[in-house]
C-alpha positions in Angstrom: 199.1 -111.0 -7.5 200.5 -108.0 -7.1 199.5 -106.2 -10.3 197.0 -107.3 -13.0 195.6 -105.7 -16.4 191.9 -105.3 -14.2 193.3 -104.1 -11.2 195.6 -101.0 -11.3 199.3 -101.1 -8.6 198.1 -99.2 -5.8 200.2 -98.9 -2.7 200.4 -96.4 0.4 203.7 -95.4 2.5 204.6 -92.9 4.8 207.9 -90.6 4.7 209.4 -89.1 7.8 211.0 -86.4 8.1 213.0 -84.6 10.4 215.6 -82.0 10.6 218.8 -82.3 12.6 219.6 -78.9 13.2 217.8 -77.6 16.2 217.4 -74.3 14.8 215.4 -75.7 11.9 211.8 -77.4 13.1 210.2 -79.0 10.1 206.8 -79.0 11.5 207.0 -75.8 12.7 207.5 -73.9 9.4 204.6 -75.9 7.5 202.2 -75.1 10.0 203.5 -71.2 9.2 200.9 -70.2 6.6 204.0 -68.0 5.3 206.4 -71.2 4.8 204.1 -73.2 4.2 203.8 -73.2 0.5 207.7 -73.1 0.1 208.1 -76.3 1.9 205.6 -78.0 -0.2 207.1 -77.2 -3.5 210.4 -78.4 -2.5 208.7 -81.5 -1.2 206.7 -81.9 -4.6 209.5 -81.3 -6.7 212.2 -83.7 -4.7 209.1 -86.5 -5.1 209.7 -85.7 -8.7 213.2 -85.7 -8.8 212.8 -89.3 -7.3 210.3 -90.9 -9.7 211.7 -89.0 -13.1 208.0 -87.4 -12.9 205.4 -84.8 -11.8 203.0 -87.7 -11.2 205.1 -90.4 -10.2 203.8 -90.6 -6.8 200.9 -88.4 -4.9 201.2 -86.6 -1.4 197.7 -87.3 0.2 198.6 -85.7 3.4 201.4 -83.9 5.4 201.2 -84.7 9.2 203.0 -82.0 11.7 204.0 -84.9 14.5 207.0 -83.1 16.2 210.0 -83.3 15.7 208.6 -84.9 12.5 207.0 -84.3 9.3 205.3 -87.2 8.1 203.8 -87.6 4.4 201.5 -89.8 3.3 202.4 -91.0 -0.2 200.2 -92.8 -2.6 202.0 -94.9 -5.4 199.5 -96.1 -8.5 202.3 -97.9 -10.7 204.9 -100.4 -9.4 207.6 -98.6 -11.5 207.4 -95.6 -10.1 207.3 -96.9 -6.6 210.6 -98.8 -7.6 212.4 -95.7 -8.8 211.1 -94.2 -5.6 212.7 -97.1 -3.8 216.1 -96.9 -5.4 216.4 -93.3 -5.1 215.7 -93.1 -1.5 217.8 -96.3 -1.1 220.9 -94.4 -2.8 220.1 -90.9 -1.1 219.1 -89.4 -4.2 215.8 -88.5 -2.6 217.2 -87.0 0.7 219.9 -84.9 -1.3 217.4 -83.6 -3.7 215.2 -82.4 -1.0 217.7 -81.0 1.3 219.0 -79.1 -2.1 215.0 -77.7 -2.7 214.2 -77.1 0.7 217.5 -74.8 0.7 216.1 -72.8 -2.5 212.7 -72.3 -1.1 213.6 -71.1 2.4 216.6 -69.1 1.4 218.4 -71.2 4.0 222.2 -71.9 3.5 221.3 -76.1 4.5 218.5 -77.8 5.9 220.2 -81.0 7.0 217.7 -84.3 7.0 217.3 -87.8 8.1 214.7 -89.8 6.8 212.4 -93.0 7.5 210.1 -95.0 5.4 207.0 -97.1 6.7 204.6 -99.1 5.0 202.0 -100.0 8.1 203.8 -101.4 10.9 206.9 -101.8 8.5 210.1 -100.0 8.7 211.1 -100.3 5.4 214.7 -99.0 6.2 215.5 -102.4 7.1 214.4 -104.2 4.1 215.9 -101.1 1.8 218.4 -104.2 0.0 215.1 -106.3 -0.6 213.6 -104.4 -3.1 210.6 -107.0 -4.0 209.7 -107.2 -0.2 209.2 -103.2 0.0 207.0 -103.1 -2.8 205.1 -105.8 -1.2 204.8 -104.1 1.8 203.6 -100.6 0.4 201.3 -102.5 -1.9 199.7 -104.6 1.2 199.2 -100.8 2.7 196.2 -99.8 0.6 195.9 -95.7 1.1 193.3 -94.7 3.9 192.3 -91.3 2.7 191.5 -89.1 -0.3 193.7 -86.6 -1.2 193.8 -83.7 1.7 192.2 -80.8 0.3 194.9 -78.9 1.5 197.7 -80.8 -0.7 195.1 -80.3 -3.4 195.0 -76.4 -2.9 198.8 -76.1 -2.7 199.1 -78.1 -5.7 196.5 -75.8 -7.7 199.0 -72.5 -6.2 201.9 -74.5 -7.5 200.6 -75.0 -11.0 199.0 -72.0 -11.4 202.1 -70.2 -9.9 200.3 -68.2 -7.4 202.3 -66.0 -6.3 201.5 -66.2 -2.3 202.6 -62.5 -1.3 202.6 -63.2 2.6 206.1 -65.3 2.0 208.9 -63.0 3.5 211.8 -65.2 4.2 215.5 -63.6 4.9 215.9 -62.4 1.3 213.2 -60.1 1.5 214.9 -58.4 4.7 218.0 -57.8 3.0 217.0 -56.4 -0.4 213.6 -54.9 -1.3 214.8 -55.6 -4.8 214.2 -59.5 -3.7 210.3 -58.6 -3.9 210.3 -58.7 -7.7 211.1 -62.5 -7.4 208.8 -64.5 -5.8 210.3 -66.8 -3.2 208.0 -69.8 -4.3 210.0 -69.6 -7.6 213.4 -68.8 -6.9 216.8 -69.4 -5.6 219.1 -67.2 -3.7 221.2 -65.2 -5.8 224.6 -67.1 -7.3 223.1 -70.5 -6.3 224.8 -73.1 -8.8 221.8 -75.0 -8.7 220.3 -72.9 -11.4 219.4 -75.7 -13.5 216.7 -76.6 -11.1 215.0 -73.3 -11.4 211.7 -74.7 -12.9 208.0 -74.2 -12.4 204.9 -76.2 -12.6 202.5 -75.4 -15.4 199.3 -77.6 -16.4 200.8 -80.8 -14.5 204.4 -80.1 -16.9 207.7 -78.7 -15.8 209.5 -75.7 -17.6 212.2 -74.4 -17.6 212.6 -70.5 -16.2 214.3 -68.2 -18.6 214.1 -64.5 -19.5 211.7 -63.0 -21.8 212.1 -63.0 -25.2 211.6 -60.6 -28.1 208.9 -62.9 -29.3 207.4 -63.5 -26.2 207.0 -60.0 -26.2 205.1 -59.4 -29.5 202.9 -62.8 -28.9 201.9 -60.9 -25.5 201.2 -57.7 -27.5 199.3 -59.5 -30.3 197.0 -61.4 -28.4 196.6 -59.8 -24.9 194.2 -57.8 -26.5 191.8 -55.6 -23.8 193.0 -57.4 -20.6 196.4 -56.1 -21.1 195.7 -53.8 -18.2 194.5 -56.7 -15.9 197.7 -58.8 -16.2 199.4 -55.2 -16.0 197.7 -55.2 -12.4 198.9 -58.9 -11.8 202.3 -57.5 -12.7 202.6 -54.6 -10.6 202.0 -56.3 -7.1 206.0 -57.1 -7.3 207.0 -54.6 -9.9 207.4 -50.8 -8.7 208.1 -49.6 -12.2 204.3 -50.6 -12.6 202.6 -49.4 -9.9 199.2 -47.3 -9.9 199.1 -44.5 -12.3 201.6 -45.8 -14.6 199.1 -48.0 -16.2 196.3 -45.5 -16.4 199.1 -43.4 -18.1 200.3 -45.8 -20.9 196.6 -46.6 -21.6 196.3 -42.8 -22.1 199.4 -42.0 -24.1 199.2 -45.0 -26.7 195.5 -44.5 -27.0 195.7 -43.7 -30.5 198.0 -46.4 -31.6 195.8 -49.2 -30.4 195.8 -52.2 -27.7 198.7 -54.0 -29.2 201.3 -50.8 -28.8 199.6 -50.2 -25.2 200.3 -53.6 -24.2 203.2 -53.4 -25.8 204.5 -51.0 -23.8 203.8 -52.4 -20.7 205.6 -55.1 -21.3 208.8 -53.1 -22.4 208.3 -50.8 -19.1 208.6 -54.1 -17.1 211.3 -55.9 -19.1 213.5 -52.6 -18.5 212.5 -52.3 -15.1 213.5 -55.9 -14.0 216.1 -56.4 -16.2 217.3 -60.5 -15.6 214.1 -60.7 -13.3 212.0 -60.1 -16.2 211.0 -63.8 -16.7 208.5 -66.1 -18.2 207.2 -67.8 -14.7 206.1 -64.4 -13.9 204.3 -63.5 -17.2 202.6 -66.9 -17.0 201.2 -66.5 -13.4 199.8 -63.2 -14.6 198.0 -65.1 -17.4 196.9 -67.5 -15.2 195.5 -65.2 -12.6 193.4 -63.2 -15.6 192.3 -66.6 -17.0 194.3 -66.2 -20.4 195.5 -69.4 -20.3 195.3 -69.8 -24.1 197.7 -67.2 -24.3 200.2 -68.9 -21.6 200.1 -72.0 -23.5 201.1 -69.7 -26.1 204.2 -68.1 -25.0 205.0 -71.8 -23.4 204.8 -73.7 -27.1 202.3 -76.1 -25.8 200.3 -76.0 -29.4 202.2 -74.0 -31.6 202.3 -76.9 -33.9 198.4 -77.6 -33.7 197.7 -74.4 -34.4 200.0 -73.2 -36.9 197.2 -74.2 -40.1 
């Protein structure tokens, strides 16, 4: 029996990735502390695309074995594995990963070759026989727990912690691009704007500009921590650099916390324009432990707490 009610369906496979472009060496990019979060994000989003769920397949470890980047995968449901195999067979996974790498790394194109193995079996030779592929993957039980590095990268992505050390080619062209975290934004003019999303508490949300409703909720609920949030936002917002936040505190001291917080976010919105997006505010809230306010802005418990 491949699966039973008492025993969950669990299997493992290895995805071998290699760029066909000599100037793009995936293992070297992943070994770079600056590029690693971007490569991981692309892998995570492409795998989510392939199964239709952020949690459809789990990455246990990423191996660098030049010229290949090898991703050890764990599947916990047969239907997720089946969807993954269909996506792989039809080239959807390959195209998705190429697109996500292109966006995350700010490159014009990232051509890829892929191989899929389960133990000693080369699954590429039997893709038309989906049940046989499933059996091979099911036979290969994961031989490890998730690597600590993968856990850290997952937490980084979920919490939207912006890795300021990343400086891709966009940053060199225009210092204004520092206002948009390279982990989370595509290059300007991209036709793939619908793919600009972010992960919060395991759920995927579309990025968007801040709204007047966001502005008011933030000012009302952030309370005394508005300064801390401002210092998080100032890391990539020149309009909030150091004396500005203290000056706002003094200037609007009589009006109270609501007005101080309101004026802080107003400065951010006015200076950043279209780059004043929800993802940047959520990242700042997460950094300061304001999870409830982040949930409120994303509408996660508005229905439950309305009464």
